[in-house]
N, C-alpha and C positions, 0 to 999 in steps of 0.2 A: 504493499500500499503506500510505504514511503517513496519507493522508486517511482510509482505512478504520480504521486503528488508533486514530484519535481518537474513534470512536464509543464510547460507554459499553457495557459488557458488556450491561446490560438493553436498551438500544436495539437493539444488534445482534442479540440474541436474539429481540426482538420483530419485527424486519424478517425474520428468518430464518422464524419461525413463520407470518408473515403471507404471505410470498412464495411458499412452496413446501411440499409435503408432505415428511415426513422421508425417505421413500424415494428423493427426488430430491436430497437434501442430501449433503454429504459423509459418508462412512460412519459409522454410528452405533455405539454401544458394542458391542464384540465379546463382552461378557459375556452377551448375550442381548437380548431385546427390551427397549427402553427403558421406563422407568416410565411408565404411563398410556397405553400404546399396545397396542391389541388385536393379537395375532399373526395373521398370515395363516394361514388353515386351521384356526383354532380357539383359543380362550382358553388351553387347556391347553398348546398348543404353545409358548406364550409364557413358560411357567413354567421356573424352573431345576430341574434334577434329572431323575430318571427319571419318565416319564409312561407308564403302562400299566394297563389294567383288564380284569378277567375272565379273566386268565391269569397263571400264575407261571412259575418256572423259567427266567427270563432268565440268560444266561451270566454267571458270577460274577466272571470276571477281565477285564472290559472296563475299559480305562484311557484310551480315546479321549476327547477334549475335547467331542465332539459326535457323535451318530449318530442315525439314523432307520431304521425298518422300515415299508414300506408295501405295500399290495396294488396292483399295477400297473394292473389293470383297473378296480377300483371307486374307486381313489384313497384308500382308507381308510388312515390312519396307524395302525398296530398298536401301536407303542411308539416312544418317542423319548428322547433325553437332550440337553437344550440344543439343540433343533431349530433355533432362530433365532439361535443364537450366531454372530457374524460373525467369520470366520477367514480367512486367505489360502487360496485354493483350489488353487494350483498347476495342473498341467495338466488337472485335472478341468474347468477353465473352457473348455477346447476343446470341450466338449459344447455349450456356448452358442454357441461360434464355428460349430460345424456346424449347429446349429438355425438360425442366422442365414444362412449362406452356402451351405449344401449344395445347395439347389434352384436356384442361379442359373446353373449351367453343366452342359451336357450331359457325361456321363462320358467320352464318346469325343472330346470337344474336345481339341485338342492345343496346347501352349504352349511357346514357346521362351523359357527363362529368362535373364534379363539380370543383370548385376552390380548394378544399382540395387536390384532386387527382393530381393537377399540383403544389402544394405549396412546395414540397420537392425536386424539380428537381435542381440539382447543377447549379450555375451560370456559364454561358459559355458553356452550353451543346449544342450539336447538336439538332435540333428540326424539326419535320415535319410540325408543324403549328397547333396543336390541341388547340381548344378554349373552355373554360367552357360554358356550356349551349347548346352546339351543340350535336346531337346524331350521333354516329358512329356505324358501324357494327364491329364485331369482325375482320372480313376479312379486313376492312380498317385499323384498328389499327395494324395488323400484317404487312400490306403494309408499314405503317409508320416505323415499326421496321426494316424490311429488306431492303427497298429501300433507306430510307433517314437516317438510324440509329437514329431515333427520340427517344430521352430520355423522351420526353413527352408521346409518345405512350407506352414506356416501363412501365412508372410510372402509367399510367392509368390501364394498364393490371395487374400490381402488386398489385394495390389497389383492383381491381375486384378479385384477388386471395387471398385477405385477408389481404393485407398490405405488405409494403416493407420488414419488418423484417421477416415475415413468408415466403416470397418469397425467400429471401437470404438464410434462413435455408433450405429450400426445394432445392435450387440450390446446396448448399454444400452437402446435402444428395444425390442428383443426381450425382454430381461429384464422391462421394464415390462409388456409384453403378456402374458407368462407369469405376472405377478404375483410375480416373484421380487424382492421389495422389499429384501432384505437385500444384494443384489449391487451392487457398485460396479466397473465395468470401466475398467482403464487400459490394458491390452494385450490384443491378441487370443489371445495365446498362453498365458497363465497365468503367465508368468515373474514373479518378485519385483518388484513395483513399489509404492512407498508409496501406500497408500489402496486398493489392490485387494483386495476382500473378497467373500466369499459365505457360505452357510451350508449345513448338511446338507439343510435343507428346500428351498432353492433348487436345489442340485445334483440333488436327486431330481426336482424338477420339470423340469430340463433333460433328464435321462435319460428320463423318462416321455414327454415330448413327442418326443424324438429317436427313441425306439423305434417310434413310429408311422410313421416313414418307412423303407421297406424298404431304401433304401440306407444310411442310418444304421445300421440293424440289421445289415445285411450286413457293413459295415466293421468294427464293433465286435466281430463274432463271427469275424472272419478270423484265423487262427493264423499263417500263413505266406504270404509272397508273394515274387515275384521283382521286383526294382527295377532300373530302367536304370542302367548304369554308363558309357554312352557307346558309340557304335557299336551293334554287336549284342550287346554284353556286358551281363549283368545280375549282380546279387548278391542273396542271400536275405535277407529281413528277417523277424523273428519278433515277434509281439505281446508287449509288455512286461507285459501282464495275466497274472500268475502263477497266478490261479485258472483262467484260460481254458487256458493251455498246460500248466501244471505245470512249475514251475521253482524253483530255489533251495530244495529240500527240501519243496516243497508239491506235492500231486497236483492234477490238474484237479478242479474242483468239479462235481458231477453236475448237469447240466441248466443250467449257466451260459450266458448268451447275450450277455454283454458286462458293463460298459459301458466306463468309463474310469478309469484310475489316474493319479496324479500325485505328484511329489515335488519339493520345493526345500528349500534350506537354511533358509529362513524358515518355509515352510509345514509342513515335515515330510511325512509321507505321508498322502495323502487317497486315497480310492476310492469310486466308486459302482458297484455290481454288480447284475446282474438274472439271476434263474434261474427256471426253469420246471419244476415237477413236478405230475404228474397234472392237467394242465390249468390250474394256477395259477401265475401269474408274481408274484414278489416283488422289490421293490427295496429295496436296503440301501445307505446312505452312512454311511461312517466317516471322521471327520477327526481327525487329529493324535493317534494313539496315543503314549504317552510314549516307548516304547522299541522298538527292533527294526525292521528293514525289512520283515520278514514279518508283523508285528503287525497292519497294516491289513488284510491279507488274512484272517489267522486270526480276527480279530474280525468281519470281514464274513461269513465262513463260518459262524461260531458263531451269528451273529444270523439268517442265512438258515435254518439248522437249526432254530432256536427258532421262526421264522415258519411253517415247513412242519410243525412238530411241536406243541408246546404252544401256540404262538401262534395256532394255528387257531381256538381258542376266545376269543381276545382281541376285545374290543369297541373300536371306534374311539376314539382320544383326539383325533382331528382328521382332517382331509382334505387332499388335494393338490388345490388349486384348479384350474379349468380356465382356459385363456387367455381373456382378454377378447374377442379376435378370434373365438373359438369359442363364444361365448355365456356365458362365465364372469361372474359377478356381479363387478364391479370393487370391489376392497378398498381403502378410503382411510383408513388409520389416522389418527385425529385427534390432532395433537400438543397436549400440555398444556405448562406451563412447564418442568416437570422433564424431559419428553421432548425439548424444544427444547434445553435445556442439554446434555443427553447428546449430541445430534447435533452441537451446536456444538463441544464439546470434543474429539470424536472424531477430527478431522482432525489434531490434534496428537498423538494417541495411536497413529496408525498409522505407524511408522517416521518420525516427525517431521512428518507431514502431506503431503497430496497434492501433486503437482506441478501448478503453475498451468497450465504449457503443456499438460500432459496433460489436465487438466480441460477447457480450452478446446476439445480435440479432440472430447469426448464430452458436453458439457453446455451448457445455455442460458447466455448471458452473465450474467444476473442471478444465477444460481446460483454461478457462478465468482467474481463480485465479492463477494457475501455470504460465501461459503465462505472466500475469501482473507482478508477482514477479520476473521472469527471465528478463523481460524487464527492470524493475527498477534497478536490478543489473548491466545489461549491460550499461544502460544509465549512471550510476554513474561512470563507468570505461572508457567509451569511448565518444568521441564527436559525435554529431548527424551526420548521413550520409547526403551527398549532394543529391540533387534531381537526378542528373545525375547518381550517383553511388549508389543510394538507394536500387536497386533490385540486387545488385551484390556483396555482401559479400563474401570474399575469393579471389576477384580478386586483383592483385597487384596494388599498387598505381601508378606505371609507366603506366600500361595498362589503368587504369581508366582516367589518365590525357591525354593520347593519344586520347582515344574515345572522351573525352570531347572537345578536341581541334578540332578534325574532325567535331564533331557536330556543334561547334561554327563557324567553317569556312563555314559549310553548310548553317547556318542560315545567315551569313554575305552575302553570295552569293544570297540570296533571295529564296532558294529552300524550300518553305513552302507549305503546303497543302492549296490550294486556294479555297476549296469548301465552307467554312463558317467562320464566325468571331468567336472570343472567344477563350477560352483556350482548349476546347475539340471539336474535329472534327471527321469525319468519318475515 
C-alpha cells in the first residue's frame, strides 16, 4: 500500500484510465454518470433530473433520490430521475443473485445445511430461519430468498455454488453481461458493505432479465409458503413485498407480479416492481425515498399508475439494453480525464472505501492494486465520508446536510421498517 501511495495522483489516474474501463473500477460517483461518459441506454439517462417527453402528469410528490419507469417488453424507458445514480441497493441486489445462481440447481434437489454455511452471515441480517442439520429443497431455499429476503438462504445457496467469493465474482460477471455498469458487488445478499452500489437503471435490468425465467417469476409472485421447521413441522412465511400482499396500510396493487424490495439502515428503502395491465407490463424502480417505510411502495404505485395512464403517450428517453450474451451491442463508455478522476475518488466516498479483501474476491488483481493505490491517495487528502453521504460523492455539502436532516426527522418520527430487528431488513 505504501508503494502505491507514492504514485503521483496524475500517474495513478493515468494508469487507471489505461488499464480498465470505468465500469470495472471501484464504484464511480453516486451523483450520476461521471462527466464525459455516455450513459448506458441513452445519453438522456445520464443527465440529472427528470427525463420525460411526450407526456405529462408525473406524480408531484416524488422524493426518491432515483427512479425509473420502463416498458418490460420493448425495453423503452418512459421516464426517469437520476437513472444512473449509484446508490446502495440493499436486498434488491438479490435479483442479480437469482439471475446468476437460479438455474444452477434443480428445484427438487435436497441439501442438508451445515454450521459452516451459516457462519459468515452478517450480524443483524434478515433471516428466514434456516437451521443447521435440517434438509431443505432448493425450492424452499429460493422461497426463503424471495419471500423473506433471507440472508441465511442466500449464503446456503452461495456455498452450494462454490462459496461466497466465487458467487460474488460470478455476480459481477453477470452484471457485466447484462451491461449493468453502475453495479459493484461486494456481497451476494445486498447487506451494507463499503463500496457496494447499483442504480435504478441496473436494478431494472436485473428485474427484466429475471422475469424471463419462469422460476424467478414464480418465486417473486408467491405470497405465502410453508417453510420447514425440523421433522415434519413447518411454519408459514409471507412475502415482504407490501404491494404484492397488501400490508402495513397498503392494499395489493392491481396486476402486480413482483419483483423485489429491500431495506438497510444505510441504503434506506429500495424497490423494483413489475405489473401487467391490458397485456402491457411495466417496470418501476424507486431508490431511497426521504421518509417513511411505505414511501417506496407508494411512489412505485404512483409511477405505475402514471405509466399505465398518461405515460402511455410517452416517447422513449432511453432503452434497457439487452445482455451481450443475447446479442446486445456491448457498451464501452470511454473515460476521459474528468471521468477517471471521478472513478478514482469514489472508492473513498463510499463508506470510507471498499474492502481490499472483498475486492480480491470479485475482481482482477490489476484492478485491486490500482484501486487500492487510488483509495490510499484519496484517503490521505480527504476526510472519510459519513454513512449518509457515503454513496454520493459530487453532491454539494448543502444538499447532503439537507437530506441528512430529513432522514433524521423521519427517524425521530418513528418511521422505520417494522418487519424485523437488527441493522438489515427487507
